[in-house]
C-alpha positions in Angstrom: 0.1 -0.3 0.1 1.4 3.7 -0.4 1.2 6.5 2.3 3.4 3.9 4.4 6.8 5.4 3.7 9.8 3.3 5.0 11.7 4.4 7.9 14.8 6.0 7.4 18.3 4.6 8.9 20.8 7.6 10.5 24.1 5.7 11.9 24.3 6.3 15.7 26.3 4.7 18.3 24.5 4.5 21.9 27.3 5.1 24.6 27.3 5.2 28.9 29.3 7.8 29.3 29.6 8.6 33.0 26.3 7.5 35.1 24.2 8.8 32.3 23.6 7.3 28.4 22.8 9.0 25.3 22.2 7.7 21.9 26.0 9.5 19.6 25.5 11.1 15.9 28.2 12.2 13.9 26.9 15.7 12.1 27.8 14.9 8.7 25.4 11.1 9.4 22.2 13.2 9.8 19.8 14.0 7.1 21.5 16.9 5.0 17.7 19.2 7.0 18.8 18.2 10.2 22.5 19.1 10.2 22.1 22.9 11.4 19.9 23.2 14.3 16.2 23.5 13.9 12.7 21.7 14.2 13.6 19.4 11.8 16.7 17.7 13.8 14.2 18.6 16.7 11.9 16.5 15.7 14.7 13.3 14.8 16.2 13.7 17.8 12.7 13.3 19.7 11.3 10.9 18.0 14.6 8.5 18.4 14.4 8.8 22.2 10.6 8.1 22.0 9.6 11.6 22.6 6.9 13.1 23.5 5.3 10.2 25.3 2.2 10.8 27.6 2.7 7.2 29.5 6.7 8.7 30.4 8.3 5.5 29.2 9.6 6.1 26.3 9.1 2.7 24.7 9.0 3.3 21.2 12.3 4.5 20.9 16.2 4.5 22.6 15.6 7.0 26.0 15.1 5.5 29.1 13.0 7.4 30.4 14.8 9.3 33.3 16.9 12.4 32.7 19.9 10.2 32.5 18.7 8.4 29.5 16.7 10.6 27.5 20.1 12.1 25.7 21.6 13.1 22.5 25.3 13.9 21.2 26.5 15.5 18.1 29.3 15.5 17.1 31.7 17.2 14.7 35.4 17.5 13.9 36.2 21.1 15.7 36.0 24.5 13.4 37.7 25.9 16.8 41.8 26.4 17.2 43.2 24.0 19.0 40.8 22.0 19.3 39.8 17.9 18.0 35.7 17.9 18.3 32.7 20.2 18.5 30.4 18.3 21.1 26.4 19.6 20.6 24.2 17.9 23.7 20.6 17.7 23.5 18.5 17.2 26.9 15.4 15.7 25.1 12.2 16.4 26.9 10.8 13.1 27.9 6.9 14.0 28.0 7.2 17.2 26.1 7.8 18.2 22.5 11.0 19.9 22.9 14.9 19.5 23.0 16.8 21.8 25.6 20.2 22.6 24.3 20.9 25.3 27.1 23.6 23.3 29.0 26.0 20.8 28.6 26.1 16.7 30.0 28.9 16.5 32.3 28.4 12.5 32.5 28.3 12.1 28.6 31.3 14.1 28.1 33.3 11.3 28.9 32.4 9.5 26.0 32.9 12.4 23.8 36.9 11.7 23.6 36.5 7.6 22.8 33.8 8.3 20.4 36.1 11.2 18.3 38.5 8.7 18.2 36.8 5.7 17.1 34.5 7.9 14.4 38.0 9.5 12.9 37.4 13.0 14.0 40.5 13.5 15.5 43.6 13.5 13.5 45.4 10.1 14.1 49.0 11.8 15.1 46.9 13.2 18.1 46.5 9.6 19.3 49.7 7.6 20.8 49.8 3.2 20.0 49.4 3.1 23.4 49.5 5.4 26.3 46.4 8.7 26.8 45.4 10.3 24.3 44.5 13.9 25.5 41.8 15.3 23.4 40.1 18.6 23.4 36.5 19.1 23.1 35.2 22.4 22.3 31.7 22.4 23.9 29.1 24.6 21.7 26.2 24.8 24.4 28.1 26.9 27.3 31.4 27.7 24.5 33.9 26.3 27.1 37.0 23.5 26.7 37.0 20.5 27.9 40.0 18.3 28.2 39.8 14.4 27.9 42.0 11.7 28.7 41.2 8.8 27.1 43.8 5.6 27.4 44.8 4.2 24.1 45.4 0.2 24.0 47.4 -1.4 20.2 46.2 2.4 18.7 41.9 1.6 19.5 40.3 3.2 22.8 40.9 1.1 25.7 37.0 0.7 27.4 37.6 -2.3 29.8 39.4 -1.2 32.9 39.4 -1.2 36.4 38.3 1.8 37.3 34.9 1.7 39.3 32.2 4.6 39.7 29.8 4.7 42.0 25.7 4.8 39.9 27.5 2.1 37.2 27.6 -1.1 38.2 30.5 -2.6 36.2 34.2 -1.5 36.0 35.6 0.3 33.3 38.5 1.8 32.1 39.1 5.5 34.2 38.8 8.5 32.0 40.1 11.6 32.9 37.9 15.0 32.9 39.4 18.8 33.0 36.7 21.4 32.6 38.4 24.5 31.8 37.5 28.0 33.3 34.2 25.8 34.2 32.0 29.8 35.7 29.5 30.1 33.0 29.6 33.2 30.3 25.9 33.8 32.0 23.3 35.0 29.4 21.0 38.2 29.5 21.2 39.9 33.0 23.2 37.4 34.3 26.2 39.4 33.3 29.3 37.1 33.1 29.6 36.2 36.6 30.3 33.0 38.3 28.1 34.5 41.1 25.4 36.2 38.7 23.5 37.9 42.1 26.9 38.9 43.4 26.7 37.4 46.3 28.3 34.0 47.3 25.1 33.4 49.8 21.5 35.7 49.5 18.4 35.1 50.6 15.7 33.9 48.2 12.6 34.4 48.3 10.2 31.7 47.5 6.5 31.9 47.6 4.5 29.3 49.5 8.1 27.7 50.9 9.7 30.8 52.9 13.0 32.6 52.3 15.9 30.4 51.6 19.8 30.9 52.0 20.8 30.1 48.5 24.5 29.5 46.7 23.5 30.5 42.9 26.5 30.0 40.5 27.1 29.3 37.0 30.1 26.9 37.2 29.8 23.3 34.9 25.7 24.4 35.0 23.9 26.9 36.6 23.1 25.6 39.9 20.8 26.8 43.1 22.1 25.5 46.3 20.1 25.0 49.3 20.4 24.1 52.7 18.6 20.3 53.6 17.7 21.3 56.5 16.1 24.6 55.4 13.5 22.3 53.3 13.1 19.8 55.8 15.4 16.9 54.3 18.7 15.2 55.6 20.8 15.2 52.3 20.6 11.7 52.8 17.4 11.3 50.6 17.5 8.5 48.0 15.1 8.5 44.8 12.1 7.0 46.1 11.6 9.7 49.5 11.1 12.6 46.6 10.5 11.2 43.2 6.7 10.1 44.4 6.5 13.1 46.3 4.4 15.3 44.0 4.5 18.3 46.7 8.0 18.0 47.5 8.6 17.8 43.4 6.7 20.7 42.6 8.3 22.9 45.4 11.5 22.0 44.2 10.2 23.0 40.5 9.0 25.9 42.6 12.5 26.7 44.0 14.3 26.4 40.7 12.3 28.5 38.7 13.0 31.6 41.2 16.7 30.8 41.1 16.0 30.8 37.1 15.2 34.2 37.4 17.1 35.4 40.0 20.4 34.2 38.0 18.9 36.4 35.0 18.6 33.0 33.1 14.9 33.2 32.5 12.5 36.8 31.8 9.5 35.5 33.8 8.8 32.5 35.8 6.4 31.3 32.7 9.9 30.4 30.9 11.0 28.0 33.4 8.7 25.4 31.8 10.4 26.0 28.7 14.2 25.3 30.6 14.1 22.1 32.1 17.8 21.5 31.9 19.0 24.8 33.8 19.2 25.9 36.2 19.8 22.2 38.4 18.5 22.7 42.3 20.9 20.8 44.8 20.9 20.7 48.5 23.8 20.4 50.7 24.4 18.9 54.6 27.0 18.3 56.1 28.9 14.7 56.1 26.2 11.8 57.7 26.2 8.3 57.1 23.7 6.5 54.9 22.9 3.6 53.0 23.4 4.2 49.0 20.7 3.0 46.6 22.8 -0.1 46.2 22.6 -1.0 50.0 26.5 -0.3 50.1 27.3 1.8 53.6 28.3 5.5 52.8 30.4 6.7 55.9 30.2 10.0 57.3 34.1 10.0 57.9 34.9 9.4 54.3 33.3 12.4 52.7 33.0 15.8 53.1 29.1 16.5 52.7 26.3 15.2 51.4 24.6 16.7 48.5 21.0 15.8 46.4 20.1 17.0 42.8 17.3 17.2 41.2 17.6 16.8 37.2 14.6 17.2 34.7 12.3 17.4 37.5 13.3 14.3 39.4 16.0 13.4 42.2 19.0 12.4 39.9 20.3 8.9 41.1 23.6 9.9 41.5 24.8 13.2 40.6 24.9 15.1 37.3 28.7 15.5 35.9 28.0 19.1 35.6 26.7 19.6 38.7 29.7 17.8 40.5 31.6 20.8 38.7 29.3 23.3 40.5 29.7 21.3 43.4 33.9 21.0 43.2 34.0 24.5 42.3 31.6 26.2 45.1 33.5 24.3 47.6 36.6 25.9 47.3 35.2 29.3 47.2 34.7 29.8 51.4 31.5 31.1 52.3 29.3 29.2 49.8 26.8 27.2 51.3 28.6 23.8 49.6 32.1 24.8 51.3 29.9 25.8 54.2 28.5 21.9 55.1 32.3 20.8 53.9 33.3 22.0 56.8 34.5 25.4 56.1 37.8 26.9 55.0 40.4 26.4 51.6 39.7 23.4 49.6 40.9 22.0 46.1 38.9 18.6 46.6 36.3 17.3 48.3 34.2 13.7 48.1 30.7 14.4 48.4 28.4 11.1 49.4 25.3 11.0 46.7 22.2 8.2 46.4 24.2 6.0 44.5 27.6 6.6 46.3 30.9 9.2 46.5 32.4 11.1 44.2 35.8 13.3 44.6 35.8 16.4 42.3 39.0 18.8 42.6 38.8 22.4 41.5 41.0 25.6 43.0 39.9 29.0 43.3 41.8 31.9 43.2 40.6 35.6 43.5 41.7 38.3 41.1 41.0 41.9 41.3 38.4 40.8 44.1 36.6 38.3 42.0 36.6 34.0 42.3 38.1 32.5 39.6 38.3 28.8 39.1 40.6 27.8 36.4 39.7 23.9 36.2 37.3 21.5 37.7 38.9 17.9 37.8 37.0 14.4 38.4 37.1 10.6 36.5 34.2 9.2 34.7 34.2 5.9 32.2 32.9 5.4 29.0 31.6 2.2 26.5 29.9 2.0 23.7 27.2 -0.2 23.8 25.8 -0.7 21.1 27.2 0.9 17.0 24.7 0.7 14.2 21.5 2.7 12.9 18.7 3.9 15.0 16.0 3.7 12.4 12.4 6.4 12.6 9.8 6.7 10.8 9.9 10.0 8.2 9.4 13.4 9.9 8.3 16.7 8.7 10.5 18.4 6.7 12.5 15.3 5.4 
């Protein structure tokens, strides 16, 4: 019968990076109409992932129905001097028809270097036969440089190894990431400052919640930090304690929206609904012992503080990589809520507890001309190819 066109095939790779998974594309493998930003590109990515899905399951797509698994990446040889690959990240909404391009995914950043090497986007001269390849990534969404240190064995990316990452069941090869100058340039009224309000701690008025102490920072990803105790939490919560509580989720979204407005990221509260990916909301508490989601104990003596963060409206199962950059950066600056939860004082690294275990992130802060500056944040992740080949989708409008 006519009227039922065949599906289209698009070369793609399904990768795990850190505690996230996503569908990766080479820009030149996308249909020509999708090789530039716009509705055709967004429609393709939505259909690949299986959104919008009113059932919230993404059964008819590659997404896993969580913020950690509803992700897409487009990579190309870099057009930027002294960089190897351009990395564009799209966070796909699960139940709404939009792709959020406003931020980076720090976890999937770990998979960018390996994919780029394996798919010919990095000059062969930059990849040793054995050792570590230093891949210079231009993060297009936030206009920042990320350096990935990718292990190489016999000229190919080494994926297996004994590096263990809480939130990922199986070990793999370690990929160290350096997020250079992680403070965001800021948008609109944010004015390019690491602290867009000009303060390390603000009184954030949240109708229906109260006036909360908040550290609002542009580093890694715009993040609003509040104290766990101020919103009646301990900082040791797991997903089930929050994600099934509609009232709690509404409270966090209200905090997020008012934080976004105060940071200059949106012009009106209504805009928050179309900017789900940023800013993030996180709550912090002093180091406390708890049982992680796997049942493994996290001891207060082994961590500096506890942090829980929400992504796309739900408590994250571990920690977003970009939020970890924000945590490390804020912890390095005396007087922020993150720094105070970790005991205060000067710090160049912290290990924090999250729902799946712990994570260490390093950052060094200095003052230049009275302004705080962080040159880089460093953390280790891992990455692995799960499947490669083609994804198939029914034709979308514009193709």
